[in-house]
C-alpha positions in Angstrom: 5.0 -18.9 1.3 3.0 -21.4 3.2 2.8 -18.9 6.1 1.1 -16.4 3.7 -1.4 -18.9 2.5 -2.3 -19.9 6.0 -2.7 -16.3 7.1 -4.9 -15.6 4.1 -7.0 -18.7 5.1 -7.4 -17.3 8.6 -8.4 -13.9 7.3 -11.0 -15.4 5.0 -12.4 -17.6 7.8 -12.7 -14.6 10.1 -10.5 -15.0 13.2 -7.7 -12.8 11.9 -8.2 -9.2 10.7 -6.9 -8.1 7.4 -7.8 -7.9 3.7 -9.0 -10.9 1.9 -7.3 -11.8 -1.4 -10.1 -10.4 -3.5 -10.2 -7.2 -1.5 -6.5 -6.7 -1.7 -6.5 -7.3 -5.5 -8.4 -4.0 -6.3 -5.9 -1.6 -4.6 -3.0 -3.5 -6.2 -4.5 -3.2 -9.6 -5.1 0.5 -9.0 -1.5 1.0 -8.0 -0.3 -0.7 -11.2 -2.6 1.5 -13.3 -1.4 4.6 -11.6 2.2 3.6 -12.3 1.4 3.1 -16.0 -0.3 6.5 -16.1 2.6 8.2 -14.4 5.0 6.7 -16.9 3.0 7.5 -20.1 4.2 11.2 -20.4 7.9 10.1 -20.1 7.4 7.4 -22.7 5.7 9.9 -25.1 8.6 12.4 -24.6 11.1 9.6 -25.3 9.3 8.6 -28.5 9.1 12.2 -29.7 12.9 12.7 -29.1 13.6 9.4 -30.8 11.4 10.0 -33.9 11.0 13.8 -34.2 10.1 13.8 -37.9 7.2 11.4 -37.4 5.9 13.4 -34.4 5.9 16.6 -36.6 4.0 14.9 -39.3 1.5 13.5 -36.8 0.9 17.0 -35.4 0.3 18.5 -38.9 -2.4 15.9 -39.8 -5.9 16.8 -38.7 
């Protein structure tokens, strides 16, 4: 853990190449959002199978 902090310090200071913590946060957040979006259809299918009568009523309502 300390090794990681020291490496991030060297990256921020400039002598070592790599992503700064702030630059690395954006792709990580994007990967988390993609995972959520990929799982949403499966969750919706599961909910429809679990509660088919509520799903039918929701589809009938305008």
